[in-house]
BABADO-400254 format. One record per residue: residue in one letter; x, y, z of N, C-alpha, C in turn. Coordinates in steps of 0.02 Angstrom, whole numbers, plus 32768, in hexadecimal, padded with zeros to 4 digits. Layout:
a X Y Z X Y Z X Y Z $
...
% end
This chain:
x E2B8 9818 49C9 E296 9820 499A E282 985F 4982 $
x E293 9881 4945 E28A 98C8 4921 E242 98B8 4911 $
x E21F 9902 491A E1E2 98F7 4911 E1CA 993C 48F5 $
x E1C7 994E 48C6 E1A5 9994 48A3 E14D 9998 489A $
x E135 99B5 48BA E0F4 99C0 48BC E0DF 99FB 48AA $
x E0AA 9A07 4864 E091 9A49 4844 E05E 9A44 4866 $
x E02B 9A8A 4862 DFF7 9AA7 4870 DFE0 9ADD 4857 $
x DFB3 9AEB 4851 DFA8 9B2D 4843 DF7F 9B3C 47FC $
x DF88 9B04 47D5 DF67 9B0B 4793 DF0E 9B0C 477E $
x DEFE 9B12 4759 DEAF 9B1D 4756 DEA1 9B34 4713 $
x DE6A 9B50 4717 DE3B 9B6C 46E2 DE36 9BB3 46EA $
x DE58 9BDD 46AD DE69 9C1C 46A8 DE43 9C3D 466F $
x DE2B 9C7F 4660 DE20 9CA2 4632 DE6C 9CC3 4600 $
x DE65 9CD0 45C0 DE97 9CDF 45CA DEAE 9D12 45D9 $
x DEE0 9D3D 45E6 DEE1 9D72 4602 DEFD 9D7A 465B $
x DEDD 9D42 4664 DED9 9D44 46A4 DF1A 9D20 46D0 $
x DF21 9D0E 46FA DF72 9CFE 4737 DF60 9CAD 474C $
x DF94 9C96 475E DFA1 9C68 4788 DFEB 9C66 479E $
x DFDD 9C43 47E8 E02D 9C42 47F6 E029 9BF1 4812 $
x E061 9BCC 47E1 E06B 9B7F 4800 E0A1 9B88 4836 $
x E09E 9B4C 4858 E0BF 9B46 489B E0D5 9AFB 4891 $
x E11F 9B01 48A9 E13D 9AB6 48AE E15C 9ABA 48EA $
x E140 9A88 4913 E158 9A71 4950 E189 9A29 4953 $
x E1BF 9A43 4960 E1F5 9A0C 4965 E20C 99F5 4997 $
x E212 99A5 49A3 E21E 998D 49EA E266 9958 49CF $
x E28B 9941 49F4 E2B8 9914 49D8 E2EF 9934 49CD $
x E308 996C 49B7 E324 9997 4998 E338 99F1 49B2 $
x E352 9A0D 49BB E360 9A47 49D2 E35B 9A7F 499C $
x E339 9AA9 4978 E334 9AC9 493D E367 9AF3 4943 $
x E396 9B0D 4988 E3AF 9B48 497A E3E3 9B25 4959 $
x E3F9 9ADA 4956 E43C 9AC1 4923 E419 9ABA 48EE $
x E3F2 9AAE 48D5 E3DC 9A92 48A5 E3D1 9AD0 4860 $
x E3BA 9AC1 482E E3A0 9AF3 47F8 E364 9AD3 47E0 $
x E330 9B06 47E8 E2FA 9AE8 47DB E2D5 9B16 4794 $
x E2A5 9ADD 477B E284 9B04 473B E237 9AEE 4735 $
x E225 9B03 46FE E1D1 9B01 46EA E1E8 9AEC 46A3 $
x E1C3 9AB3 46A5 E1B3 9AA9 4648 E16B 9A9C 4657 $
x E146 9A8D 460A E10D 9A86 45FE E0FB 9A53 45C6 $
x E0BF 9A31 45C9 E0BB 9A07 458E E07E 9A11 4575 $
x E063 9A28 4537 E01D 9A23 4521 E011 99EB 44F1 $
x DFBD 99EF 44F1 DFAC 99A3 44CE DFD1 9997 4484 $
x DFF9 996D 4476 E003 9954 4439 E04B 9976 442F $
x E067 9996 446D E0A7 99BB 444F E0DF 998E 4485 $
x E114 99A5 4474 E157 999F 449F E15A 99BF 44EE $
x E172 99AE 451A E184 99D7 455D E1BC 9A07 453E $
x E1A6 9A41 4566 E1C8 9A81 454A E1E8 9AA7 4586 $
x E220 9ACB 457D E243 9AE6 45B7 E20B 9B27 45BA $
x E20E 9B49 45EA E1DB 9B7B 460E E207 9BB0 462F $
x E21A 9B9E 4662 E24F 9BC9 4688 E275 9BA3 46BD $
x E2AB 9BC1 46C8 E2E6 9BA9 470D E2F9 9BD7 472A $
x E315 9BBF 476D E33B 9BF3 479D E373 9BC9 47AA $
x E3A7 9BE9 47C0 E3E8 9BBE 47D1 E3E2 9BC8 482A $
x E405 9B98 4856 E402 9BA6 4894 E438 9BDB 48A4 $
x E472 9BD9 4881 E4A2 9C09 487E E494 9C4F 4853 $
x E48B 9C8C 488A E47C 9CC4 486A E441 9CDB 4847 $
x E413 9C93 4858 E3CD 9C9B 4839 E3C9 9CA7 47EE $
x E3F8 9CA0 47C7 E3F2 9CAD 4778 E3B8 9C95 4758 $
x E390 9CB9 4731 E357 9C99 471D E354 9C98 46C7 $
x E32F 9C6B 46B3 E336 9C5A 465F E2E4 9C57 465C $
x E2C4 9C6F 4622 E28B 9C71 4604 E288 9C61 45C5 $
x E25C 9C2D 45B6 E241 9C26 456E E222 9C74 4550 $
x E241 9C78 4519 E225 9CA9 44E1 E1CB 9CC5 44EB $
x E1B3 9C7F 44E4 E173 9C89 44E3 E14F 9CA6 452A $
x E177 9C99 456B E150 9CB2 45A9 E17A 9CEA 45C9 $
x E1AB 9D0D 4594 E1DC 9D49 45AE E1A8 9D78 45C9 $
x E1AC 9D8D 45F7 E188 9DD8 460D E146 9DD0 461D $
x E12F 9D86 462B E0F6 9D77 4645 E0EA 9D46 467E $
x E129 9D10 4673 E12C 9CF3 46BE E16D 9D03 46E3 $
x E168 9CE5 4725 E1A6 9D04 4735 E1A1 9CB7 476C $
x E1EE 9CA3 4768 E1EF 9C65 47A7 E222 9C81 47D6 $
x E203 9C70 481E E22D 9C88 484E E23D 9C45 4889 $
x E24D 9C57 48A8 E25E 9C25 48DF E25C 9C35 4934 $
x E240 9C0A 4964 E247 9C18 49A4 E277 9BE2 49C6 $
x E2A8 9BF2 49CA E2D5 9BCD 49E9 E2B4 9BAD 4A35 $
x E2AE 9BDC 4A5B E289 9BC6 4A94 E254 9B95 4A87 $
x E227 9B9F 4A59 E1E5 9B79 4A5D E1FE 9B35 4A3D $
x E239 9B2E 4A18 E24B 9AFF 49E8 E210 9AEC 49A9 $
x E214 9B2E 4987 E1DB 9B33 4966 E1F1 9B62 492E $
x E1D4 9B4F 48DD E1D4 9B7A 48BE E19D 9B89 4882 $
x E1A4 9BC4 4873 E14D 9BDE 4863 E158 9BFF 480F $
x E135 9BEF 47F7 E11F 9C0B 47AE E0FD 9C42 47A2 $
x E0F3 9C8C 47A6 E0BA 9CA9 47B0 E0B4 9CB6 4757 $
x E074 9CB5 473C E065 9CB6 46FC E036 9CE4 46F7 $
x E04E 9D18 46CC E020 9D53 46D1 DFF9 9D5B 467D $
x DFD2 9D79 465D DFBE 9D86 461E DFB0 9D4A 4602 $
x DF8D 9D0B 461E DF95 9CD6 4600 DF75 9CD8 45C3 $
x DF7F 9CA9 457D DF68 9C9B 454C DF5F 9C5A 4537 $
x DF27 9C46 4509 DF21 9C08 4506 DF44 9BC9 44FA $
x DF7E 9C00 44D0 DFB1 9BCB 44C7 DFD9 9BB1 4504 $
x DFE8 9BC6 4538 DFF5 9BB0 4579 DFD7 9B77 4591 $
x DFA5 9B67 4582 DF73 9B1C 459B DFAD 9AEF 458C $
x DFB6 9ABB 45C6 DFEF 9A92 45CA DFE6 9A71 460E $
x E009 9A32 4612 E01A 9A12 4651 E05D 9A45 466B $
x E061 9A59 469C E09A 9A73 46C2 E0C1 9A5D 46E2 $
x E104 9A40 46DD E137 9A18 470C E16E 9A4C 472C $
x E175 9A2E 4771 E1A2 9A42 4785 E1DF 9A0D 4794 $
x E227 9A3D 4787 E267 9A08 4780 E2A3 9A1D 47AD $
x E2C3 99FC 47CA E2F6 9A16 47E4 E32C 99F0 47CD $
x E36B 9A0F 47D2 E3AB 99E9 47CA E3F5 9A13 47D7 $
x E423 9A01 47E3 E468 99FB 47F7 E489 9A31 47E7 $
x E482 9A1B 4792 E49A 9A54 475C E475 9A87 4745 $
x E485 9AB4 472E E462 9AF1 470D E423 9ADB 46D9 $
x E3D5 9AE0 46E4 E3B7 9AE2 46AA E3B1 9B10 4675 $
x E3D2 9B00 4646 E3D5 9B28 460B E3A2 9B20 45E2 $
x E371 9B45 45BD E34C 9B4C 4597 E349 9B0C 4565 $
x E392 9B0A 4544 E391 9AD1 4515 E3B4 9A99 4534 $
x E3B1 9A82 456F E3C7 9A50 4597 E3A7 9A18 4595 $
x E3B2 99C5 4567 E385 999A 456E E36C 9988 45A1 $
x E31C 997D 45A7 E2FB 9979 45DD E307 9937 45FE $
x E32A 9903 45DD E335 98C1 45F4 E377 98C4 461B $
x E398 98FE 461E E3D5 98FA 4661 E3BE 991B 468A $
x E37F 9933 46A1 E363 994E 46DE E341 9919 4703 $
x E375 9934 4740 E363 98F2 477E E328 98ED 4790 $
x E306 9924 47A2 E2C2 9918 47D6 E277 993A 47AF $
x E251 9917 47A9 E20C 9934 478A E1BE 9932 47B9 $
x E1AB 9969 47AC E162 9954 47DD E12C 9932 47B0 $
x E100 9939 47C6 E0C3 990A 4796 E0A6 9943 477C $
x E0B6 9984 477F E084 99AD 4752 E041 99C9 4767 $
x E035 99FE 4753 DFFA 9A28 4761 DFDD 9A3C 4722 $
x DF90 9A2C 4723 DF72 9A38 46C3 DF5D 9A87 46E3 $
x DF7D 9ABB 46A6 DF5B 9AFF 469C DF2E 9B03 465E $
x DF02 9B19 4662 DED5 9B1D 4632 DEB3 9B81 4629 $
x DED4 9B85 45F3 DECA 9BD0 45D0 DE82 9BD3 45A9 $
x DE51 9BFC 45A9 DE10 9BEB 4581 DE10 9C31 456D $
x DE08 9C2B 4519 DE05 9C6D 450F DDC1 9C9B 44FC $
% end
């Protein structure tokens, strides 16, 4: 049984930083493409960042480029999202995702194999 468990969310002031963690079980992330998505209240879920297992190519949404960094520790079977210079508009539930195919920014979310339960990030102004 595949499980993706996110942690590290919380309340932070604008300009602050948080690091989200996605601990995977039931799959080996070294053979999976991993991604982060978010969903703000009243809005659709949107792509944030992704990393391929081959060559660890990364993709980012324009809104987070230069502020967020996705990384993976294959030995720990864990993916991270380092978020710096946080803004109130980054407030959302953040979800980890895994798929055997590359997670491009425009890829339909309904085609992605596995999802975590989400972790809340709140950025105060």
